[in-house]
C-alpha positions in Angstrom: 2.8 1.4 15.4 -1.0 1.2 15.0 -1.1 4.7 13.6 1.7 3.9 11.1 -0.3 0.9 9.9 -3.5 2.8 9.7 -1.8 5.6 7.7 -0.2 3.1 5.4 -3.6 1.5 4.7 -5.2 4.8 4.0 -2.3 5.7 1.6 -2.7 2.3 -0.1 -6.5 2.8 -0.5 -6.0 6.3 -1.7 -3.5 5.2 -4.4 -6.0 2.5 -5.5 -8.8 5.1 -5.6 -6.7 7.6 -7.7 -5.7 4.8 -10.1 -9.4 4.0 -10.5 -10.2 7.6 -11.1 -7.5 8.0 -13.8 -8.7 4.7 -15.4 -12.3 5.8 -15.5 -11.7 9.3 -16.5 -12.6 10.1 -20.1 -9.9 11.9 -21.9 -8.6 12.6 -25.4 -5.0 11.7 -24.6 -4.8 8.0 -23.7 -1.1 8.0 -22.9 -1.3 10.6 -20.2 -4.2 8.7 -18.6 -2.3 5.5 -18.6 0.9 7.2 -17.3 -1.1 8.7 -14.3 -2.7 5.4 -13.6 0.6 3.5 -13.7 2.2 6.0 -11.4 -0.7 5.7 -8.9 -0.4 1.9 -9.0 3.4 2.2 -8.5 2.8 4.3 -5.4 0.4 1.6 -4.1 3.1 -1.1 -4.6 5.6 1.1 -2.9 3.3 1.8 0.1 2.6 -1.9 0.4 6.3 -2.9 0.4 7.1 -0.1 2.9 4.4 -1.4 5.2 5.7 -4.9 5.0 9.2 -3.8 5.7 8.1 -1.7 8.7 6.2 -4.6 10.1 9.2 -6.9 9.8 11.5 -4.4 11.4 9.1 -3.7 14.2 8.9 -7.5 14.8 12.7 -7.9 14.7 13.2 -5.0 17.2 10.5 -6.4 19.6 8.0 -3.6 19.2 5.3 -6.1 18.1 4.9 -9.8 19.1 3.2 -12.5 17.0 0.1 -14.1 18.3 -2.1 -16.9 17.1 -1.6 -20.5 16.5 1.6 -21.9 18.1 4.2 -23.3 15.7 4.1 -27.0 15.2 0.4 -27.7 15.6 
């Protein structure tokens, strides 16, 4: 599970980095640059949602247990 979370964070950071690269890259065709940046940001949102769903499923199946402050305090 830790490996999956680490890979998801690397994918999220990679998508953010590529979106920054497309945003900062100078080009003549502004539409293509915006399209590439939007695609990279869409992948980031998809990776984030996938990570959240995987964490919820792992919790529901009992693979991970919540820790921290007990409820009601």
